[in-house]
DOMIDO-69509 format. One record per residue (C-alpha): x, y, z. Coordinates in steps of 0.02 Angstrom, whole numbers, plus 32768, in hexadecimal, padded with zeros to 4 digits. Example, Ala and Ser with C-alpha at 12.3 -4.5 7.8 and 13.67 -1.06 7.14 Angstrom:
BEGIN
X = 8267	Y = 7F1F	Z = 8186
X = 82AC	Y = 7FCB	Z = 8165
***
This chain:
BEGIN
X = E8A4	Y = 3656	Z = 4B37
X = E94B	Y = 369F	Z = 4B6A
X = E9DF	Y = 36E8	Z = 4B02
X = EA6B	Y = 3681	Z = 4B20
X = EB22	Y = 3654	Z = 4ACD
X = EB52	Y = 359D	Z = 4B02
X = EAB2	Y = 3547	Z = 4ACD
X = EA42	Y = 358F	Z = 4A19
X = E9AB	Y = 3519	Z = 4A38
X = E961	Y = 3576	Z = 499C
X = E9FD	Y = 352D	Z = 4923
X = EA00	Y = 348C	Z = 4972
X = E935	Y = 3472	Z = 4959
X = E945	Y = 34A5	Z = 48B7
X = E9D5	Y = 3434	Z = 4889
X = E982	Y = 33A0	Z = 48C5
X = E8D4	Y = 33CA	Z = 4866
X = E94F	Y = 33DE	Z = 47CD
X = E9A3	Y = 332F	Z = 47E2
X = E8F0	Y = 32DC	Z = 4808
X = E8C0	Y = 3332	Z = 4755
X = E95F	Y = 3300	Z = 4708
X = E945	Y = 325E	Z = 4735
X = E89F	Y = 3251	Z = 46F8
X = E8C5	Y = 32A8	Z = 4648
X = E971	Y = 3218	Z = 463E
X = E8C9	Y = 3189	Z = 4651
X = E866	Y = 31E9	Z = 45CF
X = E8F9	Y = 31FF	Z = 455E
X = E929	Y = 3133	Z = 4580
X = E87D	Y = 3101	Z = 4546
X = E87C	Y = 3179	Z = 44A1
X = E918	Y = 3125	Z = 4461
X = E90B	Y = 308C	Z = 4496
X = E84D	Y = 3082	Z = 4468
X = E82A	Y = 301E	Z = 4506
X = E7BF	Y = 303E	Z = 459F
X = E834	Y = 2FBB	Z = 4600
X = E8DC	Y = 2FBF	Z = 45F9
X = E916	Y = 2F68	Z = 4688
X = E8A6	Y = 2F10	Z = 4729
X = E8A7	Y = 2FB5	Z = 4771
X = E838	Y = 3009	Z = 46E2
X = E7A2	Y = 2F7D	Z = 470C
X = E7DF	Y = 2EDB	Z = 4772
X = E742	Y = 2E82	Z = 4746
X = E741	Y = 2EB2	Z = 4694
X = E7F5	Y = 2E89	Z = 4673
X = E7CF	Y = 2DD4	Z = 46B6
X = E738	Y = 2DBE	Z = 4647
X = E774	Y = 2E0E	Z = 4591
X = E822	Y = 2D94	Z = 45B4
X = E7B1	Y = 2CE2	Z = 45A4
X = E74E	Y = 2D51	Z = 4520
X = E7EF	Y = 2D61	Z = 44BE
X = E816	Y = 2CB3	Z = 44D2
X = E773	Y = 2C7E	Z = 44AD
X = E77E	Y = 2CF5	Z = 4412
X = E835	Y = 2CB3	Z = 43E8
X = E7F2	Y = 2BE9	Z = 43E9
X = E750	Y = 2C0B	Z = 438E
X = E7B2	Y = 2C64	Z = 4301
X = E83D	Y = 2BCF	Z = 42EA
X = E797	Y = 2B5C	Z = 42E9
X = E762	Y = 2BB1	Z = 4257
X = E811	Y = 2B94	Z = 4201
X = E7F4	Y = 2AEC	Z = 423E
X = E760	Y = 2ABC	Z = 41F2
X = E790	Y = 2B0E	Z = 4157
X = E830	Y = 2A9C	Z = 4152
X = E7C6	Y = 2A06	Z = 416D
X = E736	Y = 2A57	Z = 40D6
X = E7E7	Y = 2A5A	Z = 4084
X = E816	Y = 29B5	Z = 4098
X = E767	Y = 295A	Z = 408A
X = E780	Y = 29AA	Z = 3FD6
X = E81B	Y = 296E	Z = 3FAB
X = E7C7	Y = 28B4	Z = 3FD1
X = E73A	Y = 28D9	Z = 3F74
X = E7A6	Y = 2915	Z = 3EE9
X = E808	Y = 285D	Z = 3ECF
X = E779	Y = 280D	Z = 3EFC
X = E72D	Y = 2861	Z = 3E66
X = E7C7	Y = 281E	Z = 3DF6
X = E795	Y = 277E	Z = 3E4C
X = E6E0	Y = 277E	Z = 3E0B
X = E71A	Y = 2787	Z = 3D56
X = E7A3	Y = 2700	Z = 3D60
X = E702	Y = 26A0	Z = 3DAB
X = E685	Y = 26B6	Z = 3D21
X = E6FE	Y = 267C	Z = 3CA2
X = E725	Y = 25E8	Z = 3D0E
X = E669	Y = 25C3	Z = 3CF5
X = E66F	Y = 2602	Z = 3C38
X = E6E9	Y = 2569	Z = 3C19
X = E697	Y = 24F2	Z = 3C8E
X = E5FF	Y = 2502	Z = 3C2A
X = E668	Y = 2502	Z = 3B82
X = E69D	Y = 244F	Z = 3BBF
X = E60E	Y = 2408	Z = 3C01
X = E5C9	Y = 23F5	Z = 3B44
X = E5F0	Y = 234B	Z = 3AFE
X = E631	Y = 23A3	Z = 3A4D
X = E6D4	Y = 23B8	Z = 3A94
X = E76C	Y = 2328	Z = 3A9A
X = E7D3	Y = 2304	Z = 3B3E
X = E861	Y = 2358	Z = 3AFC
X = E802	Y = 2407	Z = 3AC8
X = E7B5	Y = 240C	Z = 3B8F
X = E85C	Y = 23E3	Z = 3BC0
X = E88F	Y = 2483	Z = 3B74
X = E7FA	Y = 24DA	Z = 3BD0
X = E83C	Y = 249A	Z = 3C6E
X = E8D4	Y = 24DC	Z = 3C60
X = E88A	Y = 2586	Z = 3C54
X = E80B	Y = 2560	Z = 3CD7
X = E8AA	Y = 2531	Z = 3D4E
X = E8FF	Y = 25C5	Z = 3D0F
X = E87D	Y = 2620	Z = 3D53
X = E864	Y = 25CF	Z = 3E06
X = E91F	Y = 25E2	Z = 3E1F
X = E8FA	Y = 26AE	Z = 3DEA
X = E883	Y = 26B0	Z = 3E84
X = E8EC	Y = 2664	Z = 3EF6
X = E96C	Y = 26DB	Z = 3EBD
X = E8F6	Y = 277F	Z = 3EE2
X = E8B5	Y = 2733	Z = 3F79
X = E965	Y = 270E	Z = 3FAB
X = E99B	Y = 27C0	Z = 3F74
X = E927	Y = 2840	Z = 3FAE
X = E952	Y = 289C	Z = 4037
X = E92E	Y = 293E	Z = 4099
X = E9BB	Y = 2981	Z = 410F
X = E9FE	Y = 28DB	Z = 4103
X = E977	Y = 288A	Z = 4151
X = E92B	Y = 2803	Z = 40E1
X = E880	Y = 2809	Z = 40AE
X = E845	Y = 2773	Z = 4043
X = E8AF	Y = 26D2	Z = 406E
X = E838	Y = 26B1	Z = 4105
X = E8C6	Y = 26F1	Z = 418A
X = E846	Y = 2788	Z = 41C6
X = E7D0	Y = 271B	Z = 41FF
X = E843	Y = 26CC	Z = 4271
X = E84F	Y = 2780	Z = 42E6
X = E7FF	Y = 2796	Z = 437F
X = E7C9	Y = 26EF	Z = 43A5
X = E77B	Y = 26BF	Z = 42FE
X = E722	Y = 276E	Z = 42FE
X = E7A6	Y = 27C5	Z = 428B
X = E7ED	Y = 2881	Z = 4262
X = E7A6	Y = 28FD	Z = 42DA
X = E7A2	Y = 2997	Z = 4299
X = E7A1	Y = 2A1B	Z = 4330
X = E743	Y = 2AB4	Z = 4327
X = E6F9	Y = 2AEA	Z = 43D5
X = E73D	Y = 2B2F	Z = 447A
X = E729	Y = 2A94	Z = 44E4
X = E711	Y = 29E5	Z = 44DD
X = E671	Y = 299B	Z = 44C5
X = E643	Y = 293C	Z = 4419
X = E5A5	Y = 2983	Z = 4407
X = E5DC	Y = 2A3B	Z = 4403
X = E694	Y = 2A4B	Z = 43C9
X = E6EE	Y = 29BC	Z = 4366
X = E6A5	Y = 2949	Z = 42D7
X = E6F1	Y = 289D	Z = 42A0
X = E726	Y = 2881	Z = 41DC
X = E719	Y = 27BC	Z = 41B1
X = E738	Y = 27A2	Z = 40ED
X = E76C	Y = 26FB	Z = 4105
X = E7BE	Y = 2698	Z = 4075
X = E7A9	Y = 26A6	Z = 3FBD
X = E839	Y = 2646	Z = 3F7B
X = E7F6	Y = 25D1	Z = 3F0C
X = E85A	Y = 252E	Z = 3F17
X = E859	Y = 251C	Z = 3FD3
X = E7D7	Y = 24C5	Z = 4041
X = E7AE	Y = 255F	Z = 409B
X = E7A7	Y = 25C7	Z = 4026
X = E738	Y = 25C7	Z = 3F7A
X = E762	Y = 2508	Z = 3F45
X = E784	Y = 251B	Z = 3E81
X = E808	Y = 24D8	Z = 3E25
X = E89D	Y = 2476	Z = 3E5F
X = E931	Y = 24D4	Z = 3E3C
X = E97B	Y = 24BE	Z = 3ECF
X = EA09	Y = 2431	Z = 3ED0
X = EA4E	Y = 2440	Z = 3F7A
X = EA3C	Y = 239C	Z = 3FDA
X = E9AE	Y = 237F	Z = 405C
X = E9C0	Y = 2319	Z = 40E8
X = E908	Y = 233C	Z = 414E
X = E8F1	Y = 22C6	Z = 41E7
X = E840	Y = 2283	Z = 4235
X = E8B5	Y = 2253	Z = 42D5
X = E8CB	Y = 22F2	Z = 4317
X = E7FB	Y = 2347	Z = 4306
X = E7A5	Y = 239D	Z = 4377
X = E708	Y = 241C	Z = 4366
X = E770	Y = 24B3	Z = 4393
X = E83B	Y = 24CC	Z = 435C
X = E84A	Y = 2532	Z = 440C
X = E817	Y = 2496	Z = 4460
X = E87F	Y = 2415	Z = 44B5
X = E89C	Y = 2384	Z = 4477
X = E851	Y = 232E	Z = 451E
X = E79A	Y = 235B	Z = 44FA
X = E79C	Y = 2302	Z = 4461
X = E769	Y = 2255	Z = 443D
X = E839	Y = 2226	Z = 4459
X = E89B	Y = 2267	Z = 44D3
X = E943	Y = 2219	Z = 44F5
X = E9E7	Y = 2274	Z = 4510
X = EA6B	Y = 2234	Z = 4493
X = EADC	Y = 2272	Z = 4403
X = EAE6	Y = 224E	Z = 4356
X = EB62	Y = 228A	Z = 42CA
X = EB5C	Y = 22F7	Z = 421B
X = EBC5	Y = 22BE	Z = 418F
X = EBC2	Y = 2307	Z = 40D0
X = EC22	Y = 22D3	Z = 4033
X = EC63	Y = 2330	Z = 3FB0
X = EC88	Y = 22A3	Z = 3F2D
X = EBDF	Y = 2245	Z = 3F3D
X = EBBB	Y = 21D3	Z = 3E9C
X = EB01	Y = 2180	Z = 3E91
X = EB51	Y = 20EF	Z = 3E2A
X = EBDD	Y = 20CF	Z = 3EBA
X = EBA0	Y = 2123	Z = 3F5F
X = EC2B	Y = 20AD	Z = 3FB1
X = ECBC	Y = 2106	Z = 3F8E
X = EC8A	Y = 21B4	Z = 3FB8
X = ED00	Y = 2201	Z = 4033
X = EC96	Y = 223E	Z = 40C9
X = ECC1	Y = 22D4	Z = 4130
X = EC7F	Y = 22F2	Z = 41E6
X = EC36	Y = 2388	Z = 41F3
X = EBF8	Y = 2365	Z = 42BF
X = EBBC	Y = 2321	Z = 4336
X = EB15	Y = 2342	Z = 4390
X = EAF8	Y = 2347	Z = 444F
X = EA2F	Y = 2325	Z = 4488
X = EA14	Y = 2358	Z = 4531
X = E953	Y = 2331	Z = 4507
X = E905	Y = 238E	Z = 4592
X = E959	Y = 2432	Z = 456F
X = E988	Y = 242C	Z = 44BA
X = E910	Y = 244E	Z = 4422
X = E914	Y = 2455	Z = 4366
X = E929	Y = 2504	Z = 4376
X = E9C8	Y = 24D6	Z = 43E6
X = EA07	Y = 2465	Z = 436F
X = E9F8	Y = 24DD	Z = 42CC
X = EA5E	Y = 2565	Z = 431B
X = EADD	Y = 24EE	Z = 434B
X = EAE5	Y = 24AA	Z = 42A1
X = EAF0	Y = 2559	Z = 425E
X = EB80	Y = 259F	Z = 42B4
X = EBDE	Y = 2525	Z = 4237
X = EC44	Y = 2490	Z = 4245
X = EC9D	Y = 244A	Z = 42E2
X = ED67	Y = 2469	Z = 42E0
X = EDCA	Y = 23B8	Z = 42DC
X = EE65	Y = 2381	Z = 42FB
X = EEBB	Y = 22D1	Z = 42FA
X = EF2F	Y = 226C	Z = 438B
X = EF94	Y = 21D5	Z = 432E
X = EFBF	Y = 2143	Z = 43B7
X = F051	Y = 20C7	Z = 43B6
X = F077	Y = 2031	Z = 4424
X = F08A	Y = 204A	Z = 44C6
X = F0D7	Y = 1FEB	Z = 4553
X = F0C5	Y = 1FCB	Z = 45F9
X = F177	Y = 1FF1	Z = 4642
X = F215	Y = 2009	Z = 45C6
X = F25F	Y = 209F	Z = 4561
X = F222	Y = 2156	Z = 4588
X = F1DA	Y = 2150	Z = 44DC
X = F161	Y = 20BB	Z = 44F0
X = F154	Y = 20B4	Z = 45AE
X = F096	Y = 20DC	Z = 45D8
X = F0D5	Y = 212F	Z = 4682
X = F127	Y = 21B2	Z = 4612
X = F09A	Y = 21E2	Z = 45A2
X = F01E	Y = 2272	Z = 45D7
X = EF99	Y = 22CD	Z = 455F
X = EF57	Y = 2386	Z = 4564
X = EEBB	Y = 23AD	Z = 450E
X = EE6C	Y = 2454	Z = 451F
X = EEED	Y = 2464	Z = 45AC
X = EECC	Y = 23DE	Z = 45FC
X = EF58	Y = 2356	Z = 4639
X = EF37	Y = 22B1	Z = 4636
X = EF9D	Y = 2217	Z = 4652
X = EF97	Y = 2172	Z = 461A
X = EF8D	Y = 20C8	Z = 468F
X = EF36	Y = 200B	Z = 4690
X = EE9A	Y = 1FE4	Z = 46D7
X = EDDF	Y = 1FCC	Z = 46C7
X = ED7B	Y = 2049	Z = 4683
X = ED83	Y = 20D5	Z = 4621
X = EDF2	Y = 2137	Z = 46B2
X = EDEC	Y = 21C8	Z = 471C
X = EDC7	Y = 2266	Z = 470A
X = EDE3	Y = 2317	Z = 4787
X = ED85	Y = 239E	Z = 4742
X = EDB1	Y = 240F	Z = 47C1
X = EE87	Y = 2402	Z = 4798
X = EE5F	Y = 23D1	Z = 46E6
X = EEB5	Y = 2333	Z = 46F7
X = EE99	Y = 2273	Z = 46E0
X = EED2	Y = 21CD	Z = 46B2
X = EEA3	Y = 215C	Z = 4620
X = EE9B	Y = 20AB	Z = 4648
X = EEE7	Y = 2039	Z = 45CF
X = EE5D	Y = 1FA5	Z = 45DA
X = EED1	Y = 1F25	Z = 4585
X = EF99	Y = 1EF8	Z = 4597
X = EFB6	Y = 1EF0	Z = 44DE
X = EFC8	Y = 1FB1	Z = 44E7
X = EFB4	Y = 1FA2	Z = 441E
X = EFA6	Y = 2054	Z = 43C5
X = EEDF	Y = 2021	Z = 4395
X = EEB7	Y = 1FF1	Z = 4450
X = EF21	Y = 2094	Z = 449B
X = EEAE	Y = 2100	Z = 441C
X = EE07	Y = 20A1	Z = 444A
X = EE2B	Y = 20A4	Z = 4500
X = EE58	Y = 216F	Z = 44DC
X = EDBC	Y = 2190	Z = 4485
X = ED5D	Y = 2144	Z = 44FA
X = EDA1	Y = 21B3	Z = 45A2
X = ED85	Y = 224C	Z = 4536
X = ECDA	Y = 2225	Z = 451A
X = ECA9	Y = 21F5	Z = 45CF
X = ECDB	Y = 229F	Z = 45EF
X = ECA6	Y = 22FD	Z = 4552
X = EC48	Y = 2391	Z = 45AC
X = ECDC	Y = 23AE	Z = 4611
X = ED76	Y = 23AB	Z = 45A8
X = ED12	Y = 23E4	Z = 4507
X = ED2B	Y = 236C	Z = 448A
X = ECE1	Y = 22E4	Z = 4431
X = ED66	Y = 2255	Z = 440A
X = ED3C	Y = 21DC	Z = 436D
X = EDB6	Y = 2137	Z = 4369
X = EDF6	Y = 20F5	Z = 42B9
X = EE80	Y = 2066	Z = 42CB
X = EF17	Y = 20D3	Z = 431E
X = EEC5	Y = 2169	Z = 430A
X = EE5E	Y = 21DF	Z = 437F
X = EE04	Y = 2262	Z = 4317
X = EDC3	Y = 22E9	Z = 4394
X = ED32	Y = 236D	Z = 437E
X = ED07	Y = 240E	Z = 43E4
X = EC61	Y = 23F9	Z = 443B
X = EC50	Y = 24A4	Z = 4419
X = EC01	Y = 24CF	Z = 434B
X = EC59	Y = 2558	Z = 42FF
X = ECEA	Y = 2585	Z = 4366
X = EDA6	Y = 2555	Z = 4336
X = EDAA	Y = 24CC	Z = 43D8
X = EE3E	Y = 2486	Z = 4459
X = EEEA	Y = 2489	Z = 4463
X = EF27	Y = 23CE	Z = 443C
X = EFE9	Y = 23AF	Z = 447F
X = F05D	Y = 2318	Z = 449D
X = F0AA	Y = 2358	Z = 4533
X = F147	Y = 22E1	Z = 453B
X = F1B9	Y = 22E2	Z = 44D2
X = F197	Y = 2222	Z = 4486
X = F150	Y = 21E2	Z = 43E9
X = F0CE	Y = 2182	Z = 444D
X = F054	Y = 2206	Z = 43FF
X = F052	Y = 2275	Z = 4375
X = EFC3	Y = 2305	Z = 4359
X = EF8F	Y = 233E	Z = 428A
X = EF97	Y = 23FB	Z = 42CA
X = EFAB	Y = 2458	Z = 4378
X = EEE7	Y = 2495	Z = 437F
X = EE4E	Y = 2437	Z = 4336
X = EE33	Y = 248F	Z = 4281
X = EDC3	Y = 24BB	Z = 4221
X = ED2B	Y = 24F0	Z = 429D
X = ECA5	Y = 255F	Z = 4248
X = ECAD	Y = 2526	Z = 418E
X = EBFE	Y = 2548	Z = 4148
X = EBD8	Y = 248C	Z = 40DD
X = EB12	Y = 2496	Z = 411C
X = EA88	Y = 24ED	Z = 4159
X = EA0C	Y = 24A8	Z = 41CB
X = E94B	Y = 24F2	Z = 41F3
X = E8AE	Y = 24BE	Z = 4253
X = E845	Y = 248F	Z = 41A6
X = E790	Y = 2478	Z = 41CD
X = E73C	Y = 23C9	Z = 4190
X = E68A	Y = 2424	Z = 4151
X = E644	Y = 235E	Z = 4158
X = E696	Y = 2319	Z = 4207
X = E66B	Y = 23D0	Z = 4242
X = E71F	Y = 23C9	Z = 42A4
X = E7C9	Y = 2421	Z = 4279
X = E84E	Y = 23B3	Z = 4257
X = E901	Y = 23C7	Z = 4237
X = E94D	Y = 23E6	Z = 4187
X = E9F7	Y = 23E5	Z = 4165
X = EA24	Y = 241F	Z = 40B6
X = EADA	Y = 241F	Z = 4068
X = EB15	Y = 24E2	Z = 4023
X = EB54	Y = 24C9	Z = 3F9F
X = EADC	Y = 245D	Z = 3F03
X = EB16	Y = 23CA	Z = 3E85
X = EAF6	Y = 230A	Z = 3EA1
X = EBBF	Y = 22FE	Z = 3EF8
X = EB7C	Y = 2369	Z = 3F8F
X = EB24	Y = 22ED	Z = 400F
X = EB05	Y = 22FB	Z = 40B0
X = EACA	Y = 227D	Z = 4135
X = EAC3	Y = 225C	Z = 41FB
X = EAF1	Y = 21B3	Z = 4249
X = EAE3	Y = 2168	Z = 42DF
X = EB6D	Y = 213D	Z = 4354
X = EB3B	Y = 2088	Z = 4392
X = EBB3	Y = 201C	Z = 4370
X = EC7D	Y = 2010	Z = 4362
X = ECD3	Y = 1FA5	Z = 42D4
X = EC28	Y = 1F71	Z = 42A2
X = EB95	Y = 1FA7	Z = 4226
X = EB54	Y = 2058	Z = 4253
X = EA9A	Y = 2089	Z = 4217
X = EAAF	Y = 2138	Z = 41AE
X = EA21	Y = 219E	Z = 4190
X = EA0C	Y = 217C	Z = 40D2
X = EA59	Y = 20F2	Z = 40AA
X = EABD	Y = 2062	Z = 4100
X = EB82	Y = 206D	Z = 40FC
X = EBC1	Y = 1FB4	Z = 412C
X = EC59	Y = 1F79	Z = 415B
X = ECE1	Y = 1F88	Z = 41E1
X = ECE1	Y = 2046	Z = 4227
X = EC64	Y = 2082	Z = 41AC
X = EC97	Y = 202A	Z = 40F0
X = ED3C	Y = 2044	Z = 411F
X = ED43	Y = 20EC	Z = 4121
X = ED48	Y = 215D	Z = 41B4
X = EC9F	Y = 2198	Z = 41DB
X = EC93	Y = 21BF	Z = 4299
X = EC72	Y = 2130	Z = 42FE
X = EC85	Y = 213E	Z = 43B8
X = ECA7	Y = 20B6	Z = 441F
X = EC20	Y = 2061	Z = 4487
X = EC59	Y = 208F	Z = 4526
X = EC37	Y = 213C	Z = 4509
X = EBDB	Y = 2193	Z = 457C
X = EB4D	Y = 21D9	Z = 4516
X = EAEA	Y = 2169	Z = 44BB
X = EA94	Y = 2169	Z = 43F7
X = EA10	Y = 21E5	Z = 43F9
X = E9D6	Y = 21AA	Z = 433F
X = E9C1	Y = 20F7	Z = 43A1
X = E970	Y = 212C	Z = 4428
X = E907	Y = 2198	Z = 43CB
X = E8CD	Y = 210D	Z = 432D
X = E906	Y = 20D3	Z = 42A0
X = E91C	Y = 2134	Z = 420F
X = E8F4	Y = 2126	Z = 413B
X = E93A	Y = 2155	Z = 40B4
X = E88D	Y = 216A	Z = 4050
X = E851	Y = 21C7	Z = 40C6
X = E8F1	Y = 221D	Z = 4124
X = E95E	Y = 2258	Z = 407F
X = E924	Y = 22CA	Z = 400C
X = E994	Y = 2303	Z = 3F7E
X = E944	Y = 239A	Z = 3F2B
X = E96E	Y = 238D	Z = 3E54
X = E9FB	Y = 2319	Z = 3E84
X = E9E8	Y = 2289	Z = 3E1D
X = E98E	Y = 220E	Z = 3EB1
X = E910	Y = 229D	Z = 3F00
X = E86A	Y = 22E7	Z = 3EE0
X = E80E	Y = 2373	Z = 3F23
X = E764	Y = 2341	Z = 3F48
X = E6FF	Y = 23C9	Z = 3F1A
X = E67F	Y = 2408	Z = 3E75
X = E6FD	Y = 2474	Z = 3E0B
X = E7A6	Y = 2429	Z = 3E30
X = E7BF	Y = 2412	Z = 3D7C
X = E760	Y = 2404	Z = 3CCA
X = E7C4	Y = 2374	Z = 3C7F
X = E703	Y = 231E	Z = 3C57
X = E676	Y = 2332	Z = 3C3B
X = E624	Y = 230A	Z = 3CD7
X = E6B6	Y = 2368	Z = 3D4B
X = E68E	Y = 23F0	Z = 3CC9
X = E5CF	Y = 23F4	Z = 3D04
X = E5ED	Y = 23DF	Z = 3DAD
X = E65D	Y = 247C	Z = 3D90
X = E5E1	Y = 24E5	Z = 3D7B
X = E57E	Y = 24D0	Z = 3E1A
X = E637	Y = 24CC	Z = 3E6A
X = E65B	Y = 2588	Z = 3E1C
X = E593	Y = 25A7	Z = 3E50
X = E5BE	Y = 258F	Z = 3EF9
X = E67F	Y = 25FD	Z = 3EFF
X = E61B	Y = 268E	Z = 3EB6
X = E5A1	Y = 268B	Z = 3F3A
X = E613	Y = 2685	Z = 3FC5
X = E66E	Y = 270C	Z = 3F60
X = E5E5	Y = 276F	Z = 3F52
X = E5B1	Y = 274B	Z = 4003
X = E641	Y = 279B	Z = 4049
X = E643	Y = 2824	Z = 3FE0
X = E595	Y = 2859	Z = 3FED
X = E5BD	Y = 2856	Z = 40B3
X = E665	Y = 28C0	Z = 4098
X = E5E2	Y = 2935	Z = 403D
X = E567	Y = 294C	Z = 40C9
X = E5F8	Y = 2967	Z = 4141
X = E63F	Y = 29E6	Z = 40CE
X = E589	Y = 2A47	Z = 40E4
X = E5A1	Y = 2A47	Z = 419D
X = E63E	Y = 2A82	Z = 41BC
X = E60B	Y = 2B13	Z = 4144
X = E581	Y = 2B23	Z = 41BD
X = E5E9	Y = 2B1A	Z = 423C
X = E650	Y = 2BA9	Z = 41F8
X = E5D5	Y = 2C13	Z = 41E6
X = E591	Y = 2BF7	Z = 42A0
X = E62B	Y = 2C06	Z = 42D9
X = E665	Y = 2CB2	Z = 4278
X = E5B5	Y = 2CF6	Z = 42BC
X = E5E2	Y = 2CB6	Z = 4376
X = E69A	Y = 2D0B	Z = 436D
X = E643	Y = 2DAA	Z = 4323
X = E5CC	Y = 2DB8	Z = 43CA
X = E64A	Y = 2D89	Z = 4439
X = E6CE	Y = 2E03	Z = 43FC
X = E644	Y = 2E8F	Z = 4414
X = E620	Y = 2E63	Z = 44B7
X = E6E3	Y = 2E65	Z = 44D5
X = E6EE	Y = 2EF7	Z = 4488
X = E669	Y = 2F53	Z = 44FD
X = E6C5	Y = 2F21	Z = 4583
X = E77B	Y = 2F5A	Z = 454F
X = E76E	Y = 2FE1	Z = 44BD
X = E762	Y = 308A	Z = 44E6
X = E6DE	Y = 3109	Z = 44BC
X = E72F	Y = 317D	Z = 4466
X = E68E	Y = 3211	Z = 446F
X = E679	Y = 31F0	Z = 4527
X = E74F	Y = 31F7	Z = 453A
X = E77D	Y = 328E	Z = 44EF
X = E702	Y = 32ED	Z = 4548
X = E74D	Y = 32B0	Z = 45E3
X = E7F8	Y = 32E0	Z = 458C
X = E7C4	Y = 338D	Z = 455A
X = E788	Y = 33A0	Z = 45FF
X = E825	Y = 337F	Z = 4668
X = E88F	Y = 33E3	Z = 45F9
X = E823	Y = 3470	Z = 4610
X = E83D	Y = 343C	Z = 46DC
X = E8F3	Y = 3432	Z = 46B2
X = E91D	Y = 34DD	Z = 4678
X = E8A8	Y = 352B	Z = 4704
X = E914	Y = 34C0	Z = 4773
X = E9AE	Y = 34F1	Z = 4741
X = E977	Y = 35A4	Z = 4730
X = E94A	Y = 35AB	Z = 47E5
X = E9D0	Y = 356D	Z = 481B
X = EA42	Y = 35D3	Z = 47C0
X = E9C3	Y = 365B	Z = 481B
X = E9CF	Y = 35FD	Z = 48D0
X = EA96	Y = 35F6	Z = 48BB
X = EA94	Y = 36BF	Z = 48AB
X = EA34	Y = 36E7	Z = 4941
X = EABB	Y = 36D0	Z = 49C0
X = EB09	Y = 3778	Z = 4972
X = EA83	Y = 37E8	Z = 49D2
X = EAC3	Y = 37B9	Z = 4A78
X = EB7D	Y = 380C	Z = 4A21
X = EB0F	Y = 38AF	Z = 4A19
X = EACF	Y = 38A4	Z = 4AC4
X = EB8F	Y = 3893	Z = 4B07
X = EBC7	Y = 3923	Z = 4A87
X = EB5A	Y = 3994	Z = 4AD3
***
């Protein structure tokens, strides 16, 4: 090699080797300091991809272990409460045995029954109060999850029922519910159960059952009912159920009613004239409902409605223009177009009562637009939407093997009653489910009679008549009875029947409790399996990702020595051009 000044090739070679060695030394330092063989995709592209998938599975498996542990905790909470329920049932059976012998008087059995009912009420309280993280465990609500399968405990990395989750379905452990244990009779809420609406499944459209006609029926309640003077009760309409049999099911009806009452309001009419002063001339009057403006005119039929512009004309079918006739004609028009306008209307004399079609909402605005005295409103908007005086449910009738509509008052006592009623007459006798209220406008008290020219038919008429004995069930409410063994122990016969009733309740509870125990064992085994799976997957991930410290330390030491040697050689190579100076200096 020639001796040159411009290019020190030996120094350049030493510098290149030093850079390469220094890069390797940096990689070894990073691996040893992080503990990872793969710190970036450049280290091992395929290994990085596999490692990240493994890491996600490991995290999911560990969360699945926690999910399964939570499931065990929930089961233990439910089973603990069921253990207390067991104590109450045993005491109830003991009381039933005591009352079943003839050596006690009726008065003494009443004392025993008082404790018996108190035990049933306590079982109800425990079942209603027991929850885990806000999830009710024993009130029967769990069985409605996932289309009747129950509560899902998920623990796998996928979504296959055979591998990744279990369902927990405890059932109804309440004592005095027909869907529960059926012992005791402490529930004093008035209950209406109608055979008229029934289906093999609560989710089936009503058109799939024996009766399938569209229509309308009303629900009302009283808070001052008197069994001795039922005609003096004050009734409040809760709302109107509009049935589309090809679409609606019992579940749909239940969901609507449980949103709360339909909002309501009133419009009071005075007489109008065919022409005259601005205060009562029909040509000057208009009514706004839900932002839609309607005028008045004479004519046949209910009038015309333009859904596109939200306008229409109410036809007044008589020339007398009395306040009552104006009210009836207005109600008929609103009902004929209720789906678009958003209200049902009920005429009672000169007053029109409006109900929002939607359940549980505040409703629609009611305004008189012109400065007149021909119409007055009770409020600017419909009020009291969402009040929850009652609860609806789909009741399973084991005898008939069908689901039926059940409506129950949320407040107990004989004065709180619930009824559903037909809408077949105007100014005449109206059929009330649970009894008949006779006279004009339902006994002189407003109860919700729609005009006969209302577009919807009465669904109860089409579905069949209602019978008080079969339909109106008043649990512990004076006239009612609970038709299961174990309702009370007031007589020797009832006490003897209660022995078998409590036995059935204990068997139902024990079956559910045993199922929970078996499921707890499965979850414990699942946790063990998930732990092993996570451990082995972690080991596989470690082999890909973690650094072998012994091997990497050997590499680090080698690279460290080479770096020192390269540094020394670079220093020597940098000094070699000085030889040229010696030649130049002669």
